[in-house]
C-alpha positions as CSV (number, residue, x, y, z in Angstrom):
1,X,0.0,0.0,0.0
2,X,1.2,3.5,-0.8
3,X,0.0,6.6,1.1
4,X,0.4,9.8,-0.8
5,X,0.4,12.9,1.4
6,X,-0.9,16.3,0.2
7,X,1.8,18.9,-0.8
8,X,0.6,21.0,2.2
9,X,0.8,18.1,4.7
10,X,2.7,19.0,7.9
11,X,5.4,17.0,9.5
12,X,2.9,16.3,12.4
13,X,0.4,14.8,9.9
14,X,3.1,12.6,8.3
15,X,4.1,11.4,11.7
16,X,0.4,10.7,12.5
17,X,0.2,8.3,9.5
18,X,3.4,6.6,10.4
19,X,2.3,6.0,14.0
20,X,-1.1,4.6,12.7
21,X,0.8,2.1,10.5
22,X,3.2,1.0,13.2
23,X,0.4,0.6,15.8
24,X,-1.1,-2.1,13.6
25,X,2.2,-4.1,13.4
26,X,3.1,-2.9,9.9
27,X,6.2,-1.1,8.6
28,X,6.2,2.5,7.2
29,X,8.8,3.6,4.8
30,X,9.0,7.4,4.1
31,X,10.0,8.8,0.7
32,X,10.3,12.6,0.8
33,X,10.2,14.2,-2.6
34,X,10.4,17.8,-3.7
35,X,6.7,18.3,-3.7
36,X,5.2,15.7,-1.4
37,X,5.9,12.8,0.9
38,X,5.0,9.2,0.0
39,X,4.7,6.5,2.7
40,X,5.1,2.8,1.8
41,X,3.2,0.4,4.0
42,X,4.6,-3.1,4.1
43,X,3.4,-6.2,6.0
44,X,0.7,-8.8,6.1
45,X,-3.0,-8.1,6.2
46,X,-2.7,-4.5,4.8
47,X,-6.5,-4.1,5.0
48,X,-6.1,-3.4,8.7
49,X,-5.0,0.1,7.8
50,X,-7.5,0.7,5.0
51,X,-8.7,3.8,7.0
52,X,-5.5,5.7,6.4
53,X,-7.2,7.7,3.6
54,X,-9.3,9.4,6.2
55,X,-6.4,10.8,8.2
56,X,-5.4,14.5,8.1
57,X,-3.0,15.4,5.3
58,X,-3.6,12.2,3.2
59,X,-4.3,12.9,-0.5
60,X,-4.9,9.3,-1.6
61,X,-4.2,5.6,-0.8
62,X,-2.9,3.3,-3.6
63,X,-3.1,-0.4,-3.2
64,X,-0.2,-2.0,-5.1
65,X,-0.8,-5.3,-6.8
66,X,2.8,-6.2,-7.3
67,X,4.5,-8.3,-4.6
68,X,7.4,-5.9,-4.4
69,X,6.4,-2.7,-2.7
70,X,9.5,-0.6,-1.9
71,X,11.1,-1.3,-5.3
72,X,8.0,-0.4,-7.2
73,X,7.7,2.8,-9.2
74,X,4.3,3.4,-7.5
75,X,6.0,3.6,-4.2
76,X,8.6,6.1,-5.5
77,X,7.7,7.8,-8.8
78,X,11.0,9.8,-8.7
79,X,14.0,7.8,-9.9
80,X,16.5,6.9,-7.3
81,X,20.0,8.3,-7.7
82,X,22.7,6.3,-6.0
83,X,25.8,8.1,-4.9
84,X,29.1,6.3,-4.2
85,X,32.1,8.4,-3.1
86,X,31.4,11.3,-5.4
87,X,30.0,9.4,-8.4
88,X,26.2,9.6,-9.0
89,X,24.4,6.9,-10.9
90,X,20.8,7.1,-12.0
91,X,18.3,8.7,-14.4
92,X,19.4,12.1,-15.7
93,X,23.1,11.4,-15.1
94,X,25.7,10.6,-17.7
95,X,26.4,7.0,-18.5
96,X,28.7,5.6,-15.7
97,X,31.3,3.0,-16.8
98,X,32.5,0.6,-14.2
99,X,35.7,-1.2,-15.3
100,X,38.5,-3.4,-14.0
101,X,39.7,-7.0,-13.8
102,X,37.4,-9.9,-13.0
103,X,39.7,-10.8,-10.2
104,X,42.5,-9.0,-8.5
105,X,45.6,-11.0,-9.2
106,X,48.5,-8.8,-8.1
107,X,49.2,-5.2,-7.1
108,X,50.9,-4.5,-10.5
109,X,48.0,-5.8,-12.5
110,X,45.4,-3.8,-10.5
111,X,47.3,-0.5,-10.5
112,X,48.1,-0.7,-14.2
113,X,44.4,-1.4,-14.9
114,X,43.1,1.3,-12.6
115,X,45.4,3.9,-14.2
116,X,44.3,2.9,-17.7
117,X,40.6,2.7,-17.1
118,X,40.6,6.1,-15.3
119,X,42.5,7.7,-18.1
120,X,39.9,6.3,-20.6
121,X,37.0,7.7,-18.7
122,X,35.7,4.9,-16.3
123,X,34.2,6.4,-13.2
124,X,34.3,3.3,-10.9
125,X,36.9,0.5,-10.5
126,X,35.8,-3.1,-10.2
127,X,37.8,-6.1,-9.0
128,X,37.0,-9.4,-7.5
129,X,38.5,-10.4,-4.1
130,X,36.4,-13.4,-3.3
131,X,35.4,-15.3,-6.4
132,X,32.6,-17.9,-6.3
133,X,33.6,-20.2,-9.2
134,X,31.7,-23.1,-10.7
135,X,34.7,-25.4,-10.3
136,X,36.4,-25.8,-6.8
137,X,39.7,-26.0,-8.7
138,X,39.4,-22.5,-10.3
139,X,41.1,-19.4,-8.9
140,X,39.0,-18.3,-6.0
141,X,40.5,-14.8,-5.5
142,X,43.1,-13.4,-3.1
143,X,40.6,-12.6,-0.4
144,X,41.3,-9.9,2.2
145,X,44.7,-8.8,0.6
146,X,42.7,-8.0,-2.6
147,X,40.4,-5.7,-0.6
148,X,43.3,-3.9,0.7
149,X,44.8,-3.5,-2.8
150,X,41.4,-2.1,-4.0
151,X,41.5,0.4,-1.2
152,X,45.0,1.4,-2.2
153,X,44.0,1.8,-5.8
154,X,41.1,4.1,-4.6
155,X,43.6,6.2,-2.7
156,X,46.0,6.4,-5.6
157,X,43.6,7.1,-8.4
158,X,40.4,8.5,-6.7
159,X,38.0,5.9,-8.2
160,X,35.3,4.4,-6.0
161,X,35.7,0.6,-5.9
162,X,33.2,-2.2,-6.2
163,X,33.7,-5.9,-5.3
164,X,31.5,-8.9,-4.7
165,X,30.8,-10.0,-1.1
166,X,29.8,-13.7,-0.7
167,X,29.6,-14.2,3.1
168,X,27.3,-12.1,5.3
169,X,30.1,-12.2,8.0
170,X,32.4,-10.3,5.6
171,X,30.2,-7.3,5.2
172,X,31.8,-5.2,8.0
173,X,35.3,-5.8,6.5
174,X,34.1,-4.9,3.0
175,X,32.6,-1.6,4.4
176,X,36.2,-0.6,5.5
177,X,37.6,-1.0,2.0
178,X,34.9,-1.0,-0.6
179,X,32.5,1.7,-1.8
180,X,29.8,-0.5,-3.4
181,X,28.9,-4.0,-2.4
182,X,28.2,-6.4,-5.2
183,X,25.8,-9.4,-4.8
184,X,26.6,-11.9,-7.6
185,X,24.2,-13.8,-9.7
186,X,24.7,-17.0,-7.7
187,X,23.7,-15.2,-4.5
188,X,20.6,-13.4,-5.7
189,X,18.6,-15.8,-3.7
190,X,20.9,-15.9,-0.7
191,X,18.4,-14.2,1.6
192,X,20.8,-14.1,4.6
193,X,23.3,-12.2,2.5
194,X,20.6,-9.9,1.1
195,X,19.5,-8.9,4.6
196,X,23.1,-8.4,5.7
197,X,23.9,-6.0,2.8
198,X,20.5,-4.4,3.5
199,X,21.8,-3.3,6.9
200,X,25.0,-1.9,5.4
201,X,25.6,1.8,4.8
202,X,27.2,1.1,1.4
203,X,25.3,1.0,-1.9
204,X,24.5,-2.5,-3.2
205,X,24.7,-3.7,-6.9
206,X,22.4,-6.7,-7.2
207,X,23.1,-8.9,-10.2
208,X,20.2,-10.8,-11.8
209,X,20.2,-14.6,-11.0
210,X,21.2,-17.1,-13.7
211,X,17.6,-18.1,-14.4
212,X,15.7,-15.4,-12.5
213,X,12.6,-13.7,-13.7
214,X,12.3,-9.9,-13.4
215,X,9.8,-10.2,-10.6
216,X,12.1,-12.6,-8.7
217,X,14.9,-10.1,-9.2
218,X,12.9,-7.2,-7.9
219,X,11.8,-9.3,-4.9
220,X,15.5,-9.9,-4.1
221,X,16.0,-6.1,-4.3
222,X,13.0,-5.8,-1.9
223,X,14.9,-7.8,0.7
224,X,17.7,-5.3,0.6
225,X,15.3,-2.3,0.6
226,X,13.2,-3.6,3.4
227,X,16.3,-4.2,5.6
228,X,16.9,-0.4,5.5
229,X,19.3,0.2,2.6
230,X,17.6,2.4,-0.1
231,X,20.7,2.5,-2.4
232,X,20.2,-0.5,-4.7
233,X,21.5,-0.8,-8.2
234,X,20.1,-3.5,-10.5
235,X,22.6,-5.3,-12.9
236,X,21.4,-7.2,-16.0
237,X,24.2,-9.8,-16.6
238,X,22.5,-12.3,-18.9
239,X,20.3,-15.3,-18.2
240,X,20.7,-19.0,-18.9
241,X,18.9,-20.2,-22.0
242,X,19.2,-23.1,-24.5
243,X,21.6,-20.9,-26.6
244,X,25.2,-22.1,-26.5
245,X,26.8,-19.6,-28.9
246,X,27.2,-17.2,-26.0
247,X,27.9,-17.7,-22.3
248,X,24.5,-16.3,-21.4
249,X,21.7,-14.5,-23.2
250,X,22.0,-10.8,-22.4
251,X,18.4,-9.7,-21.9
252,X,18.5,-6.0,-22.9
253,X,14.7,-5.9,-23.0
254,X,14.9,-6.0,-19.2
255,X,16.1,-2.4,-19.1
256,X,12.9,-0.8,-20.5
257,X,10.8,-3.3,-18.6
258,X,12.5,-2.3,-15.4
259,X,12.1,1.3,-16.3
260,X,8.3,0.8,-16.2
261,X,8.3,-1.1,-12.9
262,X,11.0,0.3,-10.6
263,X,12.7,3.5,-9.6
264,X,16.1,1.8,-9.1
265,X,19.1,2.5,-11.4
266,X,20.0,-0.2,-14.0
267,X,23.5,-1.3,-15.1
268,X,24.3,-3.7,-17.9
269,X,27.1,-6.3,-17.8
270,X,28.0,-7.2,-21.4
271,X,31.1,-9.2,-20.3
272,X,29.2,-11.9,-18.4
273,X,26.2,-11.4,-20.7
274,X,28.1,-12.7,-23.7
275,X,31.3,-14.4,-22.5
276,X,33.2,-13.4,-25.7
277,X,35.5,-10.4,-26.0
278,X,34.4,-9.6,-29.5
279,X,30.8,-9.3,-28.4
280,X,31.4,-7.0,-25.4
281,X,31.7,-3.8,-27.4
282,X,28.6,-4.2,-29.5
283,X,26.4,-5.2,-26.6
284,X,27.8,-2.4,-24.4
285,X,26.8,0.1,-27.1
286,X,23.4,-1.6,-27.3
287,X,23.0,-1.4,-23.5
288,X,23.8,2.3,-23.6
289,X,21.3,2.9,-26.4
290,X,18.5,1.0,-24.7
291,X,18.8,3.3,-21.7
292,X,21.0,1.7,-19.1
293,X,22.4,4.0,-16.4
294,X,25.8,2.3,-16.4
295,X,27.9,-0.5,-17.8
296,X,30.2,-2.8,-15.9
297,X,33.0,-4.2,-18.1
298,X,35.9,-6.5,-17.4
299,X,39.3,-5.2,-18.4
300,X,42.7,-6.9,-18.0
301,X,46.3,-5.9,-19.1
302,X,46.8,-9.4,-20.6
303,X,43.5,-11.1,-21.1
304,X,45.1,-14.2,-22.6
305,X,46.8,-15.0,-19.3
306,X,44.1,-13.8,-16.9
307,X,43.4,-16.1,-14.1
308,X,39.6,-15.6,-14.3
309,X,37.3,-14.9,-17.3
310,X,40.1,-13.9,-19.8
311,X,37.9,-14.8,-22.8
312,X,35.4,-12.0,-21.9
313,X,37.9,-9.4,-20.7
314,X,38.9,-6.5,-22.9
315,X,42.5,-5.4,-23.4
316,X,43.5,-1.8,-22.8
317,X,43.4,-0.9,-26.5
318,X,40.0,-2.5,-26.9
319,X,38.6,-0.8,-23.9
320,X,39.9,2.6,-25.1
321,X,38.2,2.0,-28.5
322,X,34.9,1.1,-26.8
323,X,35.1,4.3,-24.6
324,X,35.6,6.3,-27.8
325,X,32.5,4.8,-29.3
326,X,30.5,5.5,-26.1
327,X,31.6,9.1,-26.2
328,X,30.6,9.3,-29.9
329,X,27.2,7.9,-29.0
330,X,26.7,10.6,-26.3
331,X,28.3,13.7,-27.9
332,X,28.6,13.6,-31.7
333,X,25.4,14.8,-33.4
334,X,24.4,13.6,-36.8
335,X,23.8,16.1,-39.6
336,X,20.1,16.6,-40.2
337,X,20.3,18.1,-43.6
338,X,22.6,16.8,-46.3
339,X,23.4,19.6,-48.8
340,X,23.9,18.9,-52.4
341,X,27.5,18.3,-53.3
342,X,29.1,20.8,-55.7
343,X,31.2,19.5,-58.5
344,X,34.8,20.8,-58.6
345,X,36.0,21.2,-62.2
346,X,39.1,19.1,-63.1
347,X,41.3,19.9,-66.0
348,X,40.8,17.6,-69.0
349,X,44.2,16.0,-68.8
350,X,44.9,12.4,-69.8
351,X,44.1,9.6,-67.3
352,X,47.8,9.1,-66.5
353,X,48.2,12.8,-65.7
354,X,45.2,12.6,-63.3
355,X,46.6,9.5,-61.6
356,X,50.0,11.3,-61.2
357,X,48.2,14.1,-59.4
358,X,46.4,11.7,-57.2
359,X,49.7,10.0,-56.3
360,X,51.2,13.4,-55.5
361,X,48.3,14.3,-53.3
362,X,48.5,10.9,-51.5
363,X,52.1,11.5,-50.7
364,X,51.4,15.0,-49.3
365,X,48.4,13.6,-47.4
366,X,50.6,10.9,-45.8
367,X,53.1,13.6,-44.7
368,X,50.3,15.8,-43.3
369,X,48.8,12.8,-41.4
370,X,52.2,12.0,-39.8
371,X,52.6,15.7,-38.9
372,X,49.1,15.7,-37.3
373,X,50.0,12.5,-35.3
374,X,53.2,14.2,-34.1
375,X,51.2,17.2,-32.9
376,X,48.7,14.9,-31.2
377,X,51.6,13.3,-29.3
378,X,52.8,16.7,-28.2
379,X,49.3,17.5,-26.8
380,X,49.5,14.1,-25.0
381,X,52.9,15.1,-23.4
382,X,51.6,18.5,-22.3
383,X,48.3,17.5,-20.8
384,X,47.3,15.9,-17.4
385,X,48.7,12.3,-17.5
386,X,45.4,11.0,-16.0
387,X,43.2,12.7,-18.6
388,X,41.2,10.2,-20.7
389,X,43.0,11.1,-23.9
390,X,41.1,13.6,-26.1
391,X,38.7,16.6,-26.1
392,X,35.3,15.4,-27.2
393,X,34.0,18.9,-27.9
394,X,37.0,19.7,-30.1
395,X,36.5,16.5,-32.0
396,X,32.8,17.2,-32.4
397,X,33.5,20.6,-33.8
398,X,36.1,19.2,-36.2
399,X,33.5,16.6,-37.6
400,X,30.9,19.3,-37.9
401,X,33.3,21.6,-39.8
402,X,34.2,18.7,-42.1
403,X,30.6,18.0,-42.8
404,X,29.6,21.6,-43.6
405,X,32.6,23.7,-44.4
406,X,33.8,22.3,-47.7
407,X,32.4,21.7,-51.2
408,X,33.1,18.9,-53.6
409,X,31.9,15.5,-54.7
410,X,32.0,13.9,-51.2
411,X,28.8,14.1,-49.1
412,X,29.1,15.3,-45.5
413,X,28.6,11.8,-44.3
414,X,31.5,10.6,-46.3
415,X,33.8,13.4,-45.1
416,X,32.8,12.6,-41.5
417,X,33.8,9.0,-42.1
418,X,37.3,10.1,-43.3
419,X,37.9,12.5,-40.4
420,X,36.5,10.0,-37.9
421,X,39.0,7.4,-39.1
422,X,41.8,10.0,-38.8
423,X,40.7,10.7,-35.2
424,X,40.6,7.0,-34.3
425,X,44.1,6.6,-35.7
426,X,45.4,9.6,-33.7
427,X,44.0,8.2,-30.5
428,X,45.5,4.8,-31.2
429,X,48.9,6.4,-31.6
430,X,48.4,8.4,-28.3
431,X,47.4,5.2,-26.5
432,X,50.4,3.2,-27.8
433,X,52.9,5.9,-26.7
434,X,51.1,6.4,-23.4
435,X,51.3,2.6,-22.7
436,X,55.0,2.7,-23.5
437,X,55.5,5.6,-21.1
438,X,53.5,3.9,-18.4
439,X,55.8,0.9,-18.4
440,X,58.5,3.2,-17.1
441,X,56.4,4.7,-14.4
442,X,56.3,3.4,-10.7
443,X,52.9,2.3,-9.5
444,X,53.0,4.3,-6.3
445,X,52.9,8.1,-6.1
446,X,56.3,9.7,-6.2
447,X,57.7,11.0,-2.9
448,X,56.0,14.2,-1.9
449,X,53.0,13.6,-4.1
450,X,49.8,13.5,-2.0
451,X,47.4,10.6,-2.6
452,X,43.9,11.4,-3.6
453,X,41.9,12.4,-0.6
454,X,38.2,12.6,0.2
455,X,37.5,8.9,0.3
456,X,34.8,9.3,2.8
457,X,35.7,6.1,4.5
């Protein structure tokens, strides 16, 4: 049941409704919005408080037919925004990318990955410390030392960190080192664990179970919410079907379905959803296009030798290329009108003479492209080493100038393709040189350099 208070309702009237609910042995959950307060009533035999609509300050009482109350959009029409150490995830915010290794294997591996994903634009660092694996002989994670390494990476690079908790008894130690608690697919129905993270002060990312329906998934979220933790993020990571071409079937239709049923933020995991490195990029773009609030992607410095899920982990170059595509999806506008191309007169020379001119132009173009790449590297050397690598607004302006500022036989779309390829090549050069420079850098901050502060822990 949902009790909607009038915009003019006083705090005393709100408290009167809450007391009436609790006097009948039910629970009252307050959601205070900008205009009005909504009270969710949870418990058995809700009809005992059917009279709430007659109390002062009450505008209407809504009976919810869905079995999940607190997770329902009727309970809270305003979308939830979850904040984790300075990063906000939810409707109206930019797409948040969570990236990092499936499992923390070593300090060097984690620091190298954290440095790279931050530079490419990831907002949150992921890394497994305790790994529930299908086989008892597979790598199970480093445990507590990995949590300490994740905390160290946070201090060094300023990224909030997320890791999976598998034992309710470990929640307190996770709270000391981790910003977001992850409940994995295998534990979606571990109700003891759900209640434990529900009592935590940390946000919770809840992955969909291997064969869970959306209603079962939302009921699992209800366990966390009803235990007192309102900061729940849902993660679509694929479900088990009869299909064997992919590790799981990534159910992207779940995103708009959830949008119509719940106020909670939604993240898509294309790594576990497909199980194949080549499919991660396309499905990540599809997840962003369908309206996900975030993506969680596995990244490893050497996927071929990863101790966990190397087949679905992106290398640094692949992750950088994906981030470029995500930025293009968000910032580069398409040209609405395509002006007619104007023919440029060409002298009526013989075909061999024309081809000689083309060869001459090609040679000059190659020199100009090399000169541009050298200038791009000079920009790389002069900017902040932790910057993600390029100025999106400048690139957008370049593409728009290319599409509208010249005349000739090429259409604006064709010119955009040429300059887009040039930009991609320049970024690849920058990344290659940056990686070479990183190999000569120490992982730890240099003496006298302060670590990133403001962890809030």
